[in-house]
PDB file of N, CA, C and O in Angstrom, chain B, residues numbered from 101:
ATOM      1  N   UNK B 101      20.501  18.597   1.135  1.00  0.00           N
ATOM      2  CA  UNK B 101      20.567  17.152   1.026  1.00  0.00           C
ATOM      3  C   UNK B 101      20.067  16.765  -0.365  1.00  0.00           C
ATOM      4  O   UNK B 101      19.054  17.286  -0.831  1.00  0.00           O
ATOM      5  N   UNK B 102      20.759  15.874  -1.008  1.00  0.00           N
ATOM      6  CA  UNK B 102      20.355  15.382  -2.310  1.00  0.00           C
ATOM      7  C   UNK B 102      20.211  13.871  -2.256  1.00  0.00           C
ATOM      8  O   UNK B 102      20.982  13.181  -1.588  1.00  0.00           O
ATOM      9  N   UNK B 103      19.220  13.373  -2.963  1.00  0.00           N
ATOM     10  CA  UNK B 103      18.986  11.935  -3.081  1.00  0.00           C
ATOM     11  C   UNK B 103      18.696  11.633  -4.533  1.00  0.00           C
ATOM     12  O   UNK B 103      18.039  12.416  -5.219  1.00  0.00           O
ATOM     13  N   UNK B 104      19.187  10.492  -5.005  1.00  0.00           N
ATOM     14  CA  UNK B 104      18.938  10.089  -6.384  1.00  0.00           C
ATOM     15  C   UNK B 104      17.695   9.216  -6.455  1.00  0.00           C
ATOM     16  O   UNK B 104      17.533   8.289  -5.661  1.00  0.00           O
ATOM     17  N   UNK B 105      16.823   9.512  -7.401  1.00  0.00           N
ATOM     18  CA  UNK B 105      15.607   8.740  -7.609  1.00  0.00           C
ATOM     19  C   UNK B 105      15.951   7.520  -8.456  1.00  0.00           C
ATOM     20  O   UNK B 105      16.714   7.630  -9.415  1.00  0.00           O
ATOM     21  N   UNK B 106      15.389   6.341  -8.108  1.00  0.00           N
ATOM     22  CA  UNK B 106      15.647   5.138  -8.899  1.00  0.00           C
ATOM     23  C   UNK B 106      14.684   5.057 -10.080  1.00  0.00           C
ATOM     24  O   UNK B 106      13.851   5.944 -10.268  1.00  0.00           O
ATOM     25  N   UNK B 107      14.798   3.998 -10.872  1.00  0.00           N
ATOM     26  CA  UNK B 107      14.003   3.840 -12.091  1.00  0.00           C
ATOM     27  C   UNK B 107      12.501   3.752 -11.808  1.00  0.00           C
ATOM     28  O   UNK B 107      11.693   4.030 -12.693  1.00  0.00           O
ATOM     29  N   UNK B 108      12.121   3.371 -10.596  1.00  0.00           N
ATOM     30  CA  UNK B 108      10.709   3.278 -10.231  1.00  0.00           C
ATOM     31  C   UNK B 108      10.190   4.551  -9.562  1.00  0.00           C
ATOM     32  O   UNK B 108       9.044   4.596  -9.115  1.00  0.00           O
ATOM     33  N   UNK B 109      11.028   5.578  -9.494  1.00  0.00           N
ATOM     34  CA  UNK B 109      10.609   6.846  -8.905  1.00  0.00           C
ATOM     35  C   UNK B 109      10.774   6.926  -7.400  1.00  0.00           C
ATOM     36  O   UNK B 109      10.239   7.839  -6.772  1.00  0.00           O
ATOM     37  N   UNK B 110      11.502   5.991  -6.806  1.00  0.00           N
ATOM     38  CA  UNK B 110      11.653   5.959  -5.352  1.00  0.00           C
ATOM     39  C   UNK B 110      12.886   6.736  -4.912  1.00  0.00           C
ATOM     40  O   UNK B 110      13.887   6.810  -5.626  1.00  0.00           O
ATOM     41  N   UNK B 111      12.786   7.315  -3.716  1.00  0.00           N
ATOM     42  CA  UNK B 111      13.933   7.921  -3.052  1.00  0.00           C
ATOM     43  C   UNK B 111      13.995   7.349  -1.642  1.00  0.00           C
ATOM     44  O   UNK B 111      12.989   6.875  -1.114  1.00  0.00           O
ATOM     45  N   UNK B 112      15.159   7.391  -1.043  1.00  0.00           N
ATOM     46  CA  UNK B 112      15.335   6.891   0.323  1.00  0.00           C
ATOM     47  C   UNK B 112      15.548   8.077   1.247  1.00  0.00           C
ATOM     48  O   UNK B 112      16.431   8.904   1.018  1.00  0.00           O
ATOM     49  N   UNK B 113      14.735   8.156   2.294  1.00  0.00           N
ATOM     50  CA  UNK B 113      14.934   9.176   3.318  1.00  0.00           C
ATOM     51  C   UNK B 113      16.011   8.678   4.274  1.00  0.00           C
ATOM     52  O   UNK B 113      15.934   7.541   4.738  1.00  0.00           O
ATOM     53  N   UNK B 114      17.004   9.491   4.578  1.00  0.00           N
ATOM     54  CA  UNK B 114      18.084   9.060   5.469  1.00  0.00           C
ATOM     55  C   UNK B 114      17.556   8.614   6.835  1.00  0.00           C
ATOM     56  O   UNK B 114      16.585   9.167   7.352  1.00  0.00           O
ATOM     57  N   UNK B 115      18.213   7.605   7.407  1.00  0.00           N
ATOM     58  CA  UNK B 115      17.790   7.044   8.699  1.00  0.00           C
ATOM     59  C   UNK B 115      17.739   8.110   9.788  1.00  0.00           C
ATOM     60  O   UNK B 115      16.820   8.110  10.607  1.00  0.00           O
ATOM     61  N   UNK B 116      18.706   9.011   9.808  1.00  0.00           N
ATOM     62  CA  UNK B 116      18.730  10.060  10.825  1.00  0.00           C
ATOM     63  C   UNK B 116      17.520  10.970  10.737  1.00  0.00           C
ATOM     64  O   UNK B 116      16.966  11.379  11.757  1.00  0.00           O
ATOM     65  N   UNK B 117      17.114  11.286   9.521  1.00  0.00           N
ATOM     66  CA  UNK B 117      15.937  12.129   9.318  1.00  0.00           C
ATOM     67  C   UNK B 117      14.677  11.383   9.744  1.00  0.00           C
ATOM     68  O   UNK B 117      13.810  11.957  10.403  1.00  0.00           O
ATOM     69  N   UNK B 118      14.568  10.083   9.365  1.00  0.00           N
ATOM     70  CA  UNK B 118      13.395   9.295   9.769  1.00  0.00           C
ATOM     71  C   UNK B 118      13.299   9.203  11.277  1.00  0.00           C
ATOM     72  O   UNK B 118      12.208   9.290  11.840  1.00  0.00           O
ATOM     73  N   UNK B 119      14.431   9.029  11.933  1.00  0.00           N
ATOM     74  CA  UNK B 119      14.431   8.936  13.395  1.00  0.00           C
ATOM     75  C   UNK B 119      14.044  10.280  14.018  1.00  0.00           C
ATOM     76  O   UNK B 119      13.251  10.322  14.959  1.00  0.00           O
ATOM     77  N   UNK B 120      14.597  11.372  13.500  1.00  0.00           N
ATOM     78  CA  UNK B 120      14.306  12.708  14.017  1.00  0.00           C
ATOM     79  C   UNK B 120      12.827  13.045  13.892  1.00  0.00           C
ATOM     80  O   UNK B 120      12.258  13.668  14.788  1.00  0.00           O
ATOM     81  N   UNK B 121      12.202  12.644  12.802  1.00  0.00           N
ATOM     82  CA  UNK B 121      10.792  12.938  12.548  1.00  0.00           C
ATOM     83  C   UNK B 121       9.868  11.813  13.002  1.00  0.00           C
ATOM     84  O   UNK B 121       8.658  11.873  12.782  1.00  0.00           O
ATOM     85  N   UNK B 122      10.439  10.782  13.638  1.00  0.00           N
ATOM     86  CA  UNK B 122       9.687   9.637  14.147  1.00  0.00           C
ATOM     87  C   UNK B 122       8.864   8.965  13.042  1.00  0.00           C
ATOM     88  O   UNK B 122       7.695   8.639  13.246  1.00  0.00           O
ATOM     89  N   UNK B 123       9.474   8.760  11.881  1.00  0.00           N
ATOM     90  CA  UNK B 123       8.815   8.084  10.762  1.00  0.00           C
ATOM     91  C   UNK B 123       9.143   6.602  10.820  1.00  0.00           C
ATOM     92  O   UNK B 123      10.298   6.223  11.018  1.00  0.00           O
ATOM     93  N   UNK B 124       8.137   5.771  10.648  1.00  0.00           N
ATOM     94  CA  UNK B 124       8.282   4.325  10.711  1.00  0.00           C
ATOM     95  C   UNK B 124       7.881   3.710   9.374  1.00  0.00           C
ATOM     96  O   UNK B 124       7.142   4.321   8.603  1.00  0.00           O
ATOM     97  N   UNK B 125       8.367   2.504   9.099  1.00  0.00           N
ATOM     98  CA  UNK B 125       7.943   1.776   7.902  1.00  0.00           C
ATOM     99  C   UNK B 125       6.425   1.651   7.926  1.00  0.00           C
ATOM    100  O   UNK B 125       5.846   1.319   8.960  1.00  0.00           O
ATOM    101  N   UNK B 126       5.786   1.910   6.809  1.00  0.00           N
ATOM    102  CA  UNK B 126       4.333   1.826   6.722  1.00  0.00           C
ATOM    103  C   UNK B 126       3.624   3.152   6.939  1.00  0.00           C
ATOM    104  O   UNK B 126       2.435   3.261   6.637  1.00  0.00           O
ATOM    105  N   UNK B 127       4.324   4.176   7.461  1.00  0.00           N
ATOM    106  CA  UNK B 127       3.707   5.490   7.615  1.00  0.00           C
ATOM    107  C   UNK B 127       3.322   6.036   6.242  1.00  0.00           C
ATOM    108  O   UNK B 127       4.003   5.779   5.250  1.00  0.00           O
ATOM    109  N   UNK B 128       2.248   6.776   6.196  1.00  0.00           N
ATOM    110  CA  UNK B 128       1.793   7.379   4.944  1.00  0.00           C
ATOM    111  C   UNK B 128       2.350   8.795   4.856  1.00  0.00           C
ATOM    112  O   UNK B 128       2.178   9.601   5.770  1.00  0.00           O
ATOM    113  N   UNK B 129       3.020   9.084   3.747  1.00  0.00           N
ATOM    114  CA  UNK B 129       3.566  10.412   3.510  1.00  0.00           C
ATOM    115  C   UNK B 129       2.794  11.070   2.373  1.00  0.00           C
ATOM    116  O   UNK B 129       2.463  10.416   1.384  1.00  0.00           O
ATOM    117  N   UNK B 130       2.512  12.340   2.510  1.00  0.00           N
ATOM    118  CA  UNK B 130       1.847  13.111   1.465  1.00  0.00           C
ATOM    119  C   UNK B 130       2.912  13.797   0.623  1.00  0.00           C
ATOM    120  O   UNK B 130       3.908  14.292   1.152  1.00  0.00           O
ATOM    121  N   UNK B 131       2.701  13.823  -0.684  1.00  0.00           N
ATOM    122  CA  UNK B 131       3.593  14.520  -1.602  1.00  0.00           C
ATOM    123  C   UNK B 131       2.771  15.618  -2.255  1.00  0.00           C
ATOM    124  O   UNK B 131       1.721  15.355  -2.840  1.00  0.00           O
ATOM    125  N   UNK B 132       3.247  16.836  -2.153  1.00  0.00           N
ATOM    126  CA  UNK B 132       2.514  17.986  -2.649  1.00  0.00           C
ATOM    127  C   UNK B 132       3.481  18.896  -3.395  1.00  0.00           C
ATOM    128  O   UNK B 132       4.698  18.774  -3.250  1.00  0.00           O
ATOM    129  N   UNK B 133       2.943  19.793  -4.181  1.00  0.00           N
ATOM    130  CA  UNK B 133       3.761  20.792  -4.849  1.00  0.00           C
ATOM    131  C   UNK B 133       3.393  22.155  -4.296  1.00  0.00           C
ATOM    132  O   UNK B 133       2.221  22.531  -4.264  1.00  0.00           O
ATOM    133  N   UNK B 134       4.412  22.895  -3.860  1.00  0.00           N
ATOM    134  CA  UNK B 134       4.204  24.240  -3.336  1.00  0.00           C
ATOM    135  C   UNK B 134       5.253  25.157  -3.950  1.00  0.00           C
ATOM    136  O   UNK B 134       6.453  24.968  -3.755  1.00  0.00           O
ATOM    137  N   UNK B 135       4.789  26.132  -4.680  1.00  0.00           N
ATOM    138  CA  UNK B 135       5.677  27.107  -5.329  1.00  0.00           C
ATOM    139  C   UNK B 135       6.735  26.423  -6.194  1.00  0.00           C
ATOM    140  O   UNK B 135       7.902  26.814  -6.185  1.00  0.00           O
ATOM    141  N   UNK B 136       6.316  25.400  -6.938  1.00  0.00           N
ATOM    142  CA  UNK B 136       7.214  24.705  -7.852  1.00  0.00           C
ATOM    143  C   UNK B 136       8.151  23.704  -7.205  1.00  0.00           C
ATOM    144  O   UNK B 136       9.027  23.163  -7.879  1.00  0.00           O
ATOM    145  N   UNK B 137       7.987  23.441  -5.901  1.00  0.00           N
ATOM    146  CA  UNK B 137       8.841  22.497  -5.182  1.00  0.00           C
ATOM    147  C   UNK B 137       8.005  21.336  -4.678  1.00  0.00           C
ATOM    148  O   UNK B 137       6.843  21.513  -4.309  1.00  0.00           O
ATOM    149  N   UNK B 138       8.600  20.140  -4.663  1.00  0.00           N
ATOM    150  CA  UNK B 138       7.930  18.990  -4.058  1.00  0.00           C
ATOM    151  C   UNK B 138       8.104  19.066  -2.554  1.00  0.00           C
ATOM    152  O   UNK B 138       9.203  19.303  -2.054  1.00  0.00           O
ATOM    153  N   UNK B 139       7.017  18.865  -1.843  1.00  0.00           N
ATOM    154  CA  UNK B 139       7.032  18.885  -0.385  1.00  0.00           C
ATOM    155  C   UNK B 139       6.498  17.545   0.087  1.00  0.00           C
ATOM    156  O   UNK B 139       5.427  17.112  -0.339  1.00  0.00           O
ATOM    157  N   UNK B 140       7.245  16.886   0.967  1.00  0.00           N
ATOM    158  CA  UNK B 140       6.850  15.587   1.516  1.00  0.00           C
ATOM    159  C   UNK B 140       6.632  15.765   3.010  1.00  0.00           C
ATOM    160  O   UNK B 140       7.494  16.298   3.710  1.00  0.00           O
ATOM    161  N   UNK B 141       5.461  15.311   3.505  1.00  0.00           N
ATOM    162  CA  UNK B 141       5.165  15.451   4.924  1.00  0.00           C
ATOM    163  C   UNK B 141       4.286  14.288   5.374  1.00  0.00           C
ATOM    164  O   UNK B 141       3.528  13.738   4.575  1.00  0.00           O
ATOM    165  N   UNK B 142       4.382  13.908   6.655  1.00  0.00           N
ATOM    166  CA  UNK B 142       3.554  12.807   7.151  1.00  0.00           C
ATOM    167  C   UNK B 142       2.085  13.201   7.210  1.00  0.00           C
ATOM    168  O   UNK B 142       1.746  14.325   7.581  1.00  0.00           O
ATOM    169  N   UNK B 143       1.217  12.261   6.839  1.00  0.00           N
ATOM    170  CA  UNK B 143      -0.223  12.493   6.938  1.00  0.00           C
ATOM    171  C   UNK B 143      -0.616  12.526   8.407  1.00  0.00           C
ATOM    172  O   UNK B 143      -0.154  11.707   9.202  1.00  0.00           O
ATOM    173  N   UNK B 144      -1.457  13.462   8.754  1.00  0.00           N
ATOM    174  CA  UNK B 144      -1.932  13.541  10.131  1.00  0.00           C
ATOM    175  C   UNK B 144      -2.875  12.381  10.388  1.00  0.00           C
ATOM    176  O   UNK B 144      -3.669  12.002   9.526  1.00  0.00           O
ATOM    177  N   UNK B 145      -2.778  11.832  11.568  1.00  0.00           N
ATOM    178  CA  UNK B 145      -3.590  10.672  11.922  1.00  0.00           C
ATOM    179  C   UNK B 145      -5.075  11.031  11.947  1.00  0.00           C
ATOM    180  O   UNK B 145      -5.473  12.080  12.454  1.00  0.00           O
ATOM    181  N   UNK B 146      -5.880  10.132  11.386  1.00  0.00           N
ATOM    182  CA  UNK B 146      -7.334  10.267  11.378  1.00  0.00           C
ATOM    183  C   UNK B 146      -7.945   8.889  11.556  1.00  0.00           C
ATOM    184  O   UNK B 146      -7.304   7.873  11.287  1.00  0.00           O
ATOM    185  N   UNK B 147      -9.179   8.863  12.008  1.00  0.00           N
ATOM    186  CA  UNK B 147      -9.907   7.603  12.137  1.00  0.00           C
ATOM    187  C   UNK B 147     -10.105   7.007  10.748  1.00  0.00           C
ATOM    188  O   UNK B 147     -10.532   7.704   9.827  1.00  0.00           O
ATOM    189  N   UNK B 148      -9.801   5.739  10.597  1.00  0.00           N
ATOM    190  CA  UNK B 148      -9.921   5.062   9.304  1.00  0.00           C
ATOM    191  C   UNK B 148     -11.374   4.930   8.865  1.00  0.00           C
ATOM    192  O   UNK B 148     -11.638   4.745   7.678  1.00  0.00           O
ATOM    193  N   UNK B 149     -12.318   5.021   9.794  1.00  0.00           N
ATOM    194  CA  UNK B 149     -13.731   4.859   9.439  1.00  0.00           C
ATOM    195  C   UNK B 149     -14.456   6.187   9.228  1.00  0.00           C
ATOM    196  O   UNK B 149     -15.115   6.375   8.206  1.00  0.00           O
ATOM    197  N   UNK B 150     -14.342   7.102  10.180  1.00  0.00           N
ATOM    198  CA  UNK B 150     -15.118   8.345  10.084  1.00  0.00           C
ATOM    199  C   UNK B 150     -14.277   9.561   9.726  1.00  0.00           C
ATOM    200  O   UNK B 150     -14.826  10.618   9.412  1.00  0.00           O
ATOM    201  N   UNK B 151     -12.956   9.430   9.767  1.00  0.00           N
ATOM    202  CA  UNK B 151     -12.087  10.554   9.438  1.00  0.00           C
ATOM    203  C   UNK B 151     -11.854  11.518  10.586  1.00  0.00           C
ATOM    204  O   UNK B 151     -11.202  12.547  10.410  1.00  0.00           O
ATOM    205  N   UNK B 152     -12.385  11.192  11.776  1.00  0.00           N
ATOM    206  CA  UNK B 152     -12.218  12.062  12.938  1.00  0.00           C
ATOM    207  C   UNK B 152     -10.774  12.145  13.397  1.00  0.00           C
ATOM    208  O   UNK B 152      -9.968  11.253  13.131  1.00  0.00           O
ATOM    209  N   UNK B 153     -10.456  13.246  14.101  1.00  0.00           N
ATOM    210  CA  UNK B 153      -9.083  13.475  14.554  1.00  0.00           C
ATOM    211  C   UNK B 153      -8.937  13.397  16.072  1.00  0.00           C
ATOM    212  O   UNK B 153      -7.820  13.485  16.583  1.00  0.00           O
ATOM    213  N   UNK B 154     -10.053  13.232  16.810  1.00  0.00           N
ATOM    214  CA  UNK B 154      -9.993  13.274  18.272  1.00  0.00           C
ATOM    215  C   UNK B 154     -10.071  11.872  18.864  1.00  0.00           C
ATOM    216  O   UNK B 154     -10.690  10.974  18.291  1.00  0.00           O
ATOM    217  N   UNK B 155      -9.432  11.700  20.024  1.00  0.00           N
ATOM    218  CA  UNK B 155      -9.479  10.459  20.800  1.00  0.00           C
ATOM    219  C   UNK B 155      -9.126   9.246  19.939  1.00  0.00           C
ATOM    220  O   UNK B 155      -9.888   8.283  19.872  1.00  0.00           O
ATOM    221  N   UNK B 156      -7.963   9.299  19.279  1.00  0.00           N
ATOM    222  CA  UNK B 156      -7.558   8.222  18.379  1.00  0.00           C
ATOM    223  C   UNK B 156      -6.888   7.089  19.131  1.00  0.00           C
ATOM    224  O   UNK B 156      -6.131   7.311  20.076  1.00  0.00           O
ATOM    225  N   UNK B 157      -7.176   5.879  18.701  1.00  0.00           N
ATOM    226  CA  UNK B 157      -6.586   4.663  19.243  1.00  0.00           C
ATOM    227  C   UNK B 157      -5.957   3.904  18.086  1.00  0.00           C
ATOM    228  O   UNK B 157      -6.566   3.764  17.025  1.00  0.00           O
ATOM    229  N   UNK B 158      -4.747   3.418  18.288  1.00  0.00           N
ATOM    230  CA  UNK B 158      -4.077   2.658  17.230  1.00  0.00           C
ATOM    231  C   UNK B 158      -4.082   1.185  17.578  1.00  0.00           C
ATOM    232  O   UNK B 158      -3.845   0.796  18.722  1.00  0.00           O
ATOM    233  N   UNK B 159      -4.354   0.379  16.578  1.00  0.00           N
ATOM    234  CA  UNK B 159      -4.297  -1.072  16.723  1.00  0.00           C
ATOM    235  C   UNK B 159      -3.564  -1.599  15.494  1.00  0.00           C
ATOM    236  O   UNK B 159      -4.141  -1.691  14.410  1.00  0.00           O
ATOM    237  N   UNK B 160      -2.296  -1.943  15.670  1.00  0.00           N
ATOM    238  CA  UNK B 160      -1.496  -2.363  14.526  1.00  0.00           C
ATOM    239  C   UNK B 160      -1.346  -1.211  13.558  1.00  0.00           C
ATOM    240  O   UNK B 160      -0.867  -0.141  13.933  1.00  0.00           O
ATOM    241  N   UNK B 161      -1.750  -1.418  12.315  1.00  0.00           N
ATOM    242  CA  UNK B 161      -1.637  -0.376  11.300  1.00  0.00           C
ATOM    243  C   UNK B 161      -2.918   0.429  11.163  1.00  0.00           C
ATOM    244  O   UNK B 161      -3.003   1.313  10.310  1.00  0.00           O
ATOM    245  N   UNK B 162      -3.928   0.135  11.998  1.00  0.00           N
ATOM    246  CA  UNK B 162      -5.219   0.810  11.896  1.00  0.00           C
ATOM    247  C   UNK B 162      -5.382   1.825  13.022  1.00  0.00           C
ATOM    248  O   UNK B 162      -4.995   1.568  14.163  1.00  0.00           O
ATOM    249  N   UNK B 163      -5.951   2.963  12.696  1.00  0.00           N
ATOM    250  CA  UNK B 163      -6.241   4.001  13.677  1.00  0.00           C
ATOM    251  C   UNK B 163      -7.729   4.278  13.642  1.00  0.00           C
ATOM    252  O   UNK B 163      -8.298   4.552  12.585  1.00  0.00           O
ATOM    253  N   UNK B 164      -8.357   4.202  14.813  1.00  0.00           N
ATOM    254  CA  UNK B 164      -9.798   4.463  14.945  1.00  0.00           C
ATOM    255  C   UNK B 164     -10.013   5.449  16.081  1.00  0.00           C
ATOM    256  O   UNK B 164      -9.244   5.493  17.042  1.00  0.00           O
ATOM    257  N   UNK B 165     -11.090   6.252  15.951  1.00  0.00           N
ATOM    258  CA  UNK B 165     -11.454   7.104  17.075  1.00  0.00           C
ATOM    259  C   UNK B 165     -12.148   6.230  18.119  1.00  0.00           C
ATOM    260  O   UNK B 165     -12.578   5.115  17.826  1.00  0.00           O
ATOM    261  N   UNK B 166     -12.246   6.748  19.321  1.00  0.00           N
ATOM    262  CA  UNK B 166     -12.833   5.969  20.418  1.00  0.00           C
ATOM    263  C   UNK B 166     -14.279   5.580  20.119  1.00  0.00           C
ATOM    264  O   UNK B 166     -14.700   4.472  20.451  1.00  0.00           O
ATOM    265  N   UNK B 167     -15.047   6.486  19.493  1.00  0.00           N
ATOM    266  CA  UNK B 167     -16.450   6.200  19.190  1.00  0.00           C
ATOM    267  C   UNK B 167     -16.581   5.040  18.202  1.00  0.00           C
ATOM    268  O   UNK B 167     -17.412   4.154  18.408  1.00  0.00           O
ATOM    269  N   UNK B 168     -15.791   5.026  17.150  1.00  0.00           N
ATOM    270  CA  UNK B 168     -15.841   3.927  16.169  1.00  0.00           C
ATOM    271  C   UNK B 168     -15.342   2.629  16.787  1.00  0.00           C
ATOM    272  O   UNK B 168     -15.873   1.554  16.507  1.00  0.00           O
ATOM    273  N   UNK B 169     -14.316   2.735  17.629  1.00  0.00           N
ATOM    274  CA  UNK B 169     -13.766   1.549  18.302  1.00  0.00           C
ATOM    275  C   UNK B 169     -14.852   0.891  19.167  1.00  0.00           C
ATOM    276  O   UNK B 169     -15.030  -0.327  19.138  1.00  0.00           O
ATOM    277  N   UNK B 170     -15.576   1.720  19.936  1.00  0.00           N
ATOM    278  CA  UNK B 170     -16.641   1.208  20.784  1.00  0.00           C
ATOM    279  C   UNK B 170     -17.753   0.581  19.957  1.00  0.00           C
ATOM    280  O   UNK B 170     -18.290  -0.464  20.328  1.00  0.00           O
ATOM    281  N   UNK B 171     -18.102   1.210  18.842  1.00  0.00           N
ATOM    282  CA  UNK B 171     -19.164   0.701  17.972  1.00  0.00           C
ATOM    283  C   UNK B 171     -18.792  -0.665  17.404  1.00  0.00           C
ATOM    284  O   UNK B 171     -19.661  -1.525  17.258  1.00  0.00           O
ATOM    285  N   UNK B 172     -17.527  -0.878  17.083  1.00  0.00           N
ATOM    286  CA  UNK B 172     -17.082  -2.148  16.523  1.00  0.00           C
ATOM    287  C   UNK B 172     -16.947  -3.240  17.576  1.00  0.00           C
ATOM    288  O   UNK B 172     -17.035  -4.425  17.254  1.00  0.00           O
ATOM    289  N   UNK B 173     -16.736  -2.854  18.830  1.00  0.00           N
ATOM    290  CA  UNK B 173     -16.471  -3.822  19.895  1.00  0.00           C
ATOM    291  C   UNK B 173     -17.594  -3.900  20.922  1.00  0.00           C
ATOM    292  O   UNK B 173     -17.327  -4.016  22.118  1.00  0.00           O
ATOM    293  N   UNK B 174     -18.813  -3.839  20.484  1.00  0.00           N
ATOM    294  CA  UNK B 174     -19.957  -3.932  21.416  1.00  0.00           C
ATOM    295  C   UNK B 174     -20.215  -5.380  21.749  1.00  0.00           C
ATOM    296  O   UNK B 174     -21.131  -5.684  22.514  1.00  0.00           O
TER     297      UNK B 174
END
């Protein structure tokens, strides 16, 4: 698959690929270089406050672990 980069450095991921990988507008993608190639992959979900990966709850565009959620909503 080939995509042309625009003047601002943007590329468009095909709709079929976004649907297959369950990517939504606003998702954060990581761009890395591996063996001279650019690799793009979705960032794994983490708590926005403590960085934890367990018992995550999403509220809109924010993801918090259960412990941080409870601390904020006492």
